[in-house]
C-alpha positions in Angstrom: 61.5 -31.5 -112.3 59.8 -32.3 -109.0 61.0 -28.9 -107.6 59.6 -27.1 -110.6 56.2 -28.8 -110.1 56.2 -27.8 -106.5 57.0 -24.2 -107.3 54.2 -24.2 -109.9 51.7 -25.7 -107.4 52.7 -23.1 -104.8 52.2 -20.3 -107.2 48.8 -21.7 -108.2 47.8 -22.0 -104.6 48.9 -18.4 -103.9 47.0 -17.1 -106.9 43.9 -19.1 -105.9 44.1 -17.5 -102.4 44.5 -14.1 -103.8 41.5 -14.7 -106.2 39.4 -15.9 -103.3 40.3 -12.8 -101.2 39.5 -10.5 -104.1 36.1 -12.3 -104.7 35.4 -12.0 -100.9 36.1 -8.3 -101.0 33.9 -7.8 -104.0 31.1 -9.7 -102.4 31.4 -7.7 -99.2 31.4 -4.5 -101.2 28.2 -5.5 -103.1 26.5 -6.4 -99.8 27.5 -3.1 -98.2 26.3 -1.2 -101.3 23.0 -3.0 -101.2 22.6 -2.3 -97.5 23.3 1.4 -98.0 20.9 1.5 -101.0 18.0 0.0 -99.0 18.7 1.8 -95.7 19.0 5.3 -97.2 15.4 5.6 -98.5 14.1 4.2 -95.1 16.2 6.8 -93.3 14.9 9.5 -95.5 11.3 8.4 -95.0 11.8 8.5 -91.2 13.3 12.0 -91.4 10.5 13.2 -93.6 7.9 11.8 -91.3 9.5 13.5 -88.3 9.3 16.8 -90.1 5.7 16.4 -91.1 4.5 15.1 -87.7 6.2 18.0 -85.9 4.6 20.5 -88.3 1.1 19.2 -87.5 1.1 20.7 -83.9 0.6 24.4 -84.9 -2.3 23.5 -87.1 -4.0 21.5 -84.3 -3.6 24.5 -82.1 -4.8 26.9 -84.8 -8.1 24.9 -85.2 -8.8 25.2 -81.5 -7.9 28.9 -81.4 -9.9 29.7 -84.5 -13.0 27.9 -83.1 -12.5 29.8 -79.8 -12.2 33.1 -81.9 -8.9 33.9 -80.2 -7.2 36.1 -82.8 -3.9 36.6 -81.0 -3.5 32.8 -80.4 -4.3 32.1 -84.1 -1.6 34.6 -85.1 0.9 32.9 -82.8 0.0 29.4 -84.1 0.4 30.7 -87.7 3.8 32.2 -86.8 4.8 28.8 -85.4 3.6 27.1 -88.6 5.5 29.6 -90.8 8.8 28.7 -88.9 8.4 25.1 -90.1 7.2 25.9 -93.5 10.6 25.7 -95.3 11.3 22.3 -93.8 7.9 21.0 -94.7 8.2 22.0 -98.3 11.6 20.4 -98.5 10.2 16.9 -97.7 6.9 17.3 -99.7 6.6 16.3 -103.3 6.5 19.3 -105.7 2.7 19.2 -106.2 2.0 18.9 -102.4 4.5 21.7 -101.7 2.6 24.0 -104.1 -0.7 23.0 -102.5 0.8 23.7 -99.1 1.8 27.2 -100.2 -1.7 27.9 -101.5 -3.3 26.7 -98.3 -0.9 28.8 -96.1 -1.7 31.9 -98.2 -5.4 31.3 -97.5 -4.7 30.8 -93.8 -2.9 34.1 -93.6 -5.8 35.9 -95.4 -8.3 34.3 -93.0 -6.2 35.4 -90.0 -5.9 38.9 -91.3 -9.7 39.1 -92.0 -10.5 37.5 -88.6 -12.5 34.9 -90.5 -12.4 32.3 -87.8 -14.3 29.5 -89.5 -12.3 29.8 -92.7 -9.1 29.8 -90.6 -10.1 26.6 -88.8 -11.2 25.0 -92.1 -7.9 25.9 -93.8 -5.9 24.5 -90.8 -7.8 21.2 -91.1 -7.0 21.0 -94.8 -3.2 21.6 -94.1 -3.4 18.9 -91.4 -4.8 16.4 -93.9 -2.3 17.3 -96.5 0.6 16.6 -94.0 -1.0 13.3 -93.1 -1.5 12.2 -96.7 2.2 12.7 -97.3 3.4 10.6 -94.4 5.5 7.7 -95.7 4.2 4.4 -94.3 7.6 2.7 -94.6 9.2 4.9 -92.0 6.2 5.6 -89.9 6.4 4.5 -86.2 2.7 5.0 -85.6 -0.1 3.7 -87.8 -1.4 6.3 -90.2 -5.0 5.7 -89.3 -4.5 7.2 -85.8 -3.5 10.5 -87.4 -6.5 10.2 -89.8 -8.9 9.7 -86.8 -7.4 12.8 -85.2 -8.1 14.7 -88.5 -11.7 13.4 -88.5 -12.3 14.7 -85.0 -11.0 18.1 -85.9 -12.8 18.3 -89.2 -16.1 17.3 -87.6 -15.7 20.0 -84.9 -15.1 22.6 -87.7 -18.1 21.3 -89.7 -20.2 21.5 -86.6 -19.3 25.1 -86.2 -20.3 26.2 -89.7 -23.2 28.7 -90.0 -24.9 26.2 -92.3 -23.6 22.7 -91.6 -23.0 20.5 -94.6 -24.5 17.2 -93.5 -23.4 15.4 -96.6 -19.8 16.2 -95.8 -20.4 15.4 -92.1 -21.8 11.9 -93.0 -18.9 11.3 -95.4 -16.3 12.2 -92.7 -18.1 10.0 -90.1 -18.0 7.2 -92.6 -14.3 7.7 -93.2 -13.6 7.7 -89.5 -15.6 4.4 -89.1 -13.4 2.9 -91.8 -10.2 4.0 -90.3 -11.3 2.7 -86.9 -12.2 -0.7 -88.4 -8.7 -1.0 -89.8 -6.9 -0.7 -86.5 -9.5 -1.9 -84.0 -8.0 -5.3 -83.7 -4.6 -3.9 -82.9 -5.8 -2.0 -79.8 -4.7 -4.1 -76.8 -7.1 -2.6 -74.2 -10.6 -4.0 -74.5 -12.1 -1.0 -72.6 -10.5 1.4 -75.0 -11.7 -0.6 -78.0 -15.3 -0.6 -76.6 -15.4 3.1 -75.8 -13.9 4.1 -79.1 -16.4 2.0 -80.9 -19.1 3.7 -78.9 -17.8 7.1 -79.9 -17.9 6.2 -83.6 -21.5 5.1 -83.1 -22.2 8.4 -81.4 -20.8 10.3 -84.4 -23.0 8.2 -86.7 -26.1 8.9 -84.6 -25.4 12.6 -84.6 -25.0 12.6 -88.4 -28.1 10.5 -88.8 -30.2 12.8 -86.5 -28.5 15.9 -87.8 -27.9 17.1 -84.2 -25.2 19.7 -83.9 -24.9 19.4 -80.1 -24.5 15.6 -80.3 -21.9 16.0 -83.1 -19.8 18.5 -81.2 -19.9 16.3 -78.1 -19.1 13.1 -79.9 -16.3 14.7 -81.9 -14.6 16.1 -78.8 -14.8 12.7 -77.1 -13.3 11.1 -80.2 -10.4 13.5 -80.1 -9.7 12.7 -76.4 -9.8 9.0 -77.2 -7.3 9.4 -80.1 -4.8 10.5 -77.5 -5.3 7.2 -75.7 -5.0 5.3 -78.9 -1.6 6.9 -79.5 -0.5 5.6 -76.1 -1.9 2.1 -76.6 -0.5 1.6 -80.1 2.7 3.3 -79.3 3.5 0.8 -76.6 3.3 -2.0 -79.2 5.9 -0.4 -81.6 
């Protein structure tokens, strides 16, 4: 009788250990599944951001070349943008991909017609579209830095218009001031904070006085300072 009880207890203990092992395996499987579920979207966001950030460069170049009225360089920058177009559309939502196609078609027409201001304006629009579709979750650098870059380019293009739209200029300057206010406290170098704040005030003065020379100068300074912002904030990532 005692032997039978011992056998039963041993069997129960064995079954208990097997049940615990099975439960542990199930728990680990659930944890692994959750980890994969949460990490996959983050990885996809990082990859999408890398595609979009890389695709911005040809449009930055195109803006500069169009403002300089360098047709061959505009064509080369457009060719570089076309090489990345498929990858860009793959990571964009359907509506944004359709908008991208429309803007690219307009850029090609402007390049063919040698309409330099229209080409520069179109490149600025594509630049903003790419920024707007960056995913904050997987972004290494704060989005406001890219938006300040966009503001500098847009203001340079607006300043080059035959009939400057001062309402649009003031709106863009206001947006730039807002983006700067968002990240100012995160800039570690006091000198950079001070000089960038001065550049924003310079843009505001140019818009208030409706001075194209001041606007061109202040926008160019702002673009140079954005490069320094990238370095400062990049070190803190």
